[in-house]
DRENVEXKOL-492885 format. One record per residue (C-alpha): x negated, y, z. Coordinates in steps of 0.1 Angstrom, whole numbers, padded with zeros to 4 digits, always signed. Layout:
REM DRENVEXKOL-492885
XYZ...
REM end
This chain:
REM DRENVEXKOL-492885
+0069-0014+0030+0081+0021+0013+0116+0032+0011+0114+0050-0021+0137+0076-0023+0115+0092+0005+0081+0078+0005+0067+0061-0029+0047+0052-0005-0079+0010-0130-0121+0008-0167-0153+0019-0177-0169-0013-0192-0138-0039-0195-0116-0043-0232-0079-0038-0232-0063-0060-0261-0098-0064-0274-0106-0024-0278-0123-0004-0252-0094+0011-0230-0082+0044-0234-0099+0072-0204-0107+0103-0199-0127+0124-0177-0109+0145-0148-0114+0164-0116-0092+0168-0089-0081+0156-0051-0113+0173-0037-0119+0211-0026-0138+0229-0057-0170+0223-0036-0164+0186-0036-0154+0177-0068-0168+0144-0082-0164+0124-0117-0131+0107-0121-0117+0087-0149-0081+0075-0157-0074+0049-0181-0051+0015-0187-0056-0022-0185-0039-0055-0196-0024-0075-0167+0003-0102-0170+0036-0086-0181+0021-0051-0200-0004-0023-0191-0011-0011-0160-0025+0029-0153-0055+0034-0130-0077+0061-0116-0114+0059-0102-0128+0089-0086-0163+0092-0078-0195+0071-0088-0214+0072-0054-0236+0044-0044-0216+0028-0020-0190-0005-0024-0162+0007-0045-0127+0008-0023-0098-0006-0043-0063+0006-0028-0031-0013-0035-0002+0009-0034+0034+0001-0012+0070-0006-0024+0074-0027-0040+0076-0006-0066+0061+0024-0055+0034+0046-0069-0007+0052-0061-0007+0089-0064-0004+0096-0029-0038+0078-0024-0054+0111-0037-0059+0118+0002-0085+0091+0000-0110+0114-0024-0130+0124+0004-0143+0090+0006-0153+0092-0033-0185+0113-0023-0197+0082-0009-0183+0054-0031-0160+0049-0061-0123+0051-0050-0099+0033-0074-0063+0029-0072-0036+0018-0097+0000+0021-0104+0013-0018-0102+0031-0027-0133+0066-0014-0135+0059+0017-0116+0044+0050-0120+0025+0057-0150+0020+0019-0160+0044+0000-0183+0081-0003-0170+0094-0034-0188+0129-0046-0182+0120-0082-0179+0130-0089-0142+0112-0118-0138+0081-0104-0136+0087-0093-0101+0074-0120-0084+0044-0122-0058+0018-0144-0078+0025-0123-0108+0013-0091-0084-0016-0111-0073-0028-0120-0108-0023-0084-0116-0049-0077-0089-0072-0099-0103-0068-0089-0138-0077-0052-0125-0108-0062-0108-0119-0081-0139-0113-0052-0157-0131-0026-0139-0160-0048-0133-0152-0046-0094-0176-0077-0086-0178-0065-0052-0151-0042-0035-0138-0031-0002-0093-0039-0006-0071-0014+0011-0038-0026+0011-0008-0002+0021+0024-0011+0035+0035-0037+0007+0003-0033-0004-0009-0052+0025+0015-0082+0018-0006-0083-0017-0036-0081-0002-0029-0111+0020-0016-0130-0004-0043-0125-0026-0074-0135-0003-0054-0163+0014-0037-0179-0021-0064-0169-0045-0097-0171-0020-0116-0143-0043-0154-0140-0043-0169-0107-0041-0141-0090-0011-0165-0070+0010-0140-0063+0037-0101-0058+0039-0077-0027+0051-0045-0035+0063-0030-0003+0063+0004-0004+0080+0007-0038+0065+0037-0060+0060+0022-0094+0070+0050-0113+0078+0086-0105+0065+0102-0118+0094+0084-0106+0123+0089-0071+0101+0123-0074+0104+0125-0081+0143+0103-0054+0147+0125-0032+0128+0159-0044+0151+0137-0035+0181+0135+0000+0170+0169+0001+0153+0177-0007+0190+0162+0025+0202+0182+0048+0177+0210+0068+0195+0241+0047+0199+0260+0069+0174+0237+0059+0147+0236+0023+0156+0277+0023+0151+0272+0041+0117+0245+0016+0105+0265-0016+0118+0296-0003+0106+0285+0002+0072+0267-0028+0067+0295-0050+0080+0319-0032+0051+0292-0033+0027+0294+0004+0021+0257+0013+0026+0256+0039-0002+0277+0058+0016+0265+0096+0027+0269+0083+0065+0248+0053+0062+0222+0072+0042+0218+0101+0071+0218+0072+0099+0188+0055+0075+0171+0089+0077+0173+0089+0113+0153+0056+0114+0131+0067+0086+0124+0099+0106+0114+0083+0136+0089+0056+0120+0083+0062+0083+0073+0100+0080+0075+0117+0111+0053+0146+0107+0054+0170+0080+0029+0161+0048+0015+0182+0019+0028+0175-0013+0006+0158-0040+0007+0177-0070-0002+0146-0093+0029+0131-0079+0051+0155-0099+0071+0136-0123+0056+0100-0114+0085+0075-0109+0088+0046-0087+0111+0013-0093+0138+0008-0071+0151-0021-0094+0114-0036-0076+0122-0026-0042+0155-0040-0041+0148-0072-0057+0121-0083-0041+0126-0065-0007+0161-0050+0000+0181-0021+0002+0164-0004+0033+0131-0007+0054+0149-0025+0082+0171-0051+0057+0151-0075+0035+0174-0096+0013+0151-0100-0016+0126-0125-0028+0103-0116+0001+0128-0119+0030+0111-0154+0039+0076-0143+0032+0049-0146+0056+0012-0153+0061+0009-0144+0096-0004-0180+0103-0028-0184+0078-0050-0146+0085-0077-0173+0104-0083-0179+0066-0095-0146+0061-0131-0142+0071-0144-0106+0059-0148-0082+0082-0111-0066+0088-0093-0032+0096-0060-0029+0109-0047+0007+0108-0013+0023+0114+0006+0052+0131+0014+0051+0167+0052+0050+0160+0049+0030+0127+0075+0005+0115+0044-0017+0111+0040-0016+0151+0009-0015+0161+0018-0041+0191+0026-0064+0166-0010-0057+0147-0030-0064+0175-0011-0097+0178-0022-0106+0143-0059-0092+0149-0066-0116+0177-0057-0145+0152-0087-0135+0133-0127-0137+0135-0138-0103+0125-0111-0079+0132-0106-0046+0147-0074-0020+0149-0070+0018+0151-0040+0034+0159-0033+0070+0144-0019+0088+0177+0016+0104+0170+0016+0094+0132+0042+0069+0118+0043+0047+0083+0025+0075+0065-0004+0079+0090-0027+0085+0059-0006+0118+0050+0005+0129+0083-0028+0129+0100-0057+0123+0070-0085+0133+0087-0080+0109+0115-0073+0081+0092-0102+0090+0069-0125+0089+0097-0116+0057+0110-0122+0044+0076-0152+0062+0069-0166+0043+0101-0154+0011+0092-0166+0009+0059-0201+0022+0071-0204-0002+0098-0198-0032+0074-0218-0020+0048-0249-0015+0074-0245-0052+0079-0248-0062+0045-0278-0082+0032
REM end
């Protein structure tokens, strides 16, 4: 998941409403010595159009990344740009956030529609074979897509600090919350009981949790995120008011019992202090046939940005290993 006020946590040949999608060549996200071709544009999905960015044209199987939220943005996936020397890296802003359309119809904010959206993006971008990376809420989207839609062409899946089961997420959050100083716990409990969770005192206490388990280390601001808006309405409708309270449509959602149905090579990756707890991810990993877990020391939920070198090294190793075993 991604608390939106702190961390927000794609089409070359496809058609949009009968016409070739708008796009432009760009560079960026890499050093001057490592720049690679990139492209941006829009594709039609159920409910509107979504913005995508494709970086690189290397020979490896493309990597498609799903951002957190719900209601977050994809701009922080620029950290994945070094992988584009080896393969295309594609990410998109889910409908309602970032540079995508922002329709007012709140009936659109349902998990099945986001699954349909993902399928539409793959079709539009001709991503017949693809590695799928889902970060935070994007992990829930990836899991639901793989289990419910059973799509062809998924070469591997990376669950990055993923939401796999809301009940388990909340149980873990309660355990982490119980480790906060007593004074912080009292503020949280009192304001929740009084219904004053928008108070400055509650927000400050919430930030204490986030400072331990969401973004623990300094990160570099991503210039491409300037002016890119997340959508708190989607976050609250689908998830709830904070990372540790779920009151939205996802509050009972789980695919924990269905992970064995995911038979493609799988990587779980998370920070040592992640709210997506590595101990829980290890339990999930054990239920799967071809899964491994990497924990990034010292990092939290934003491990991708807190420890990018370690994170990218783990991804490179996993992707190379998977592709080496492909026929």
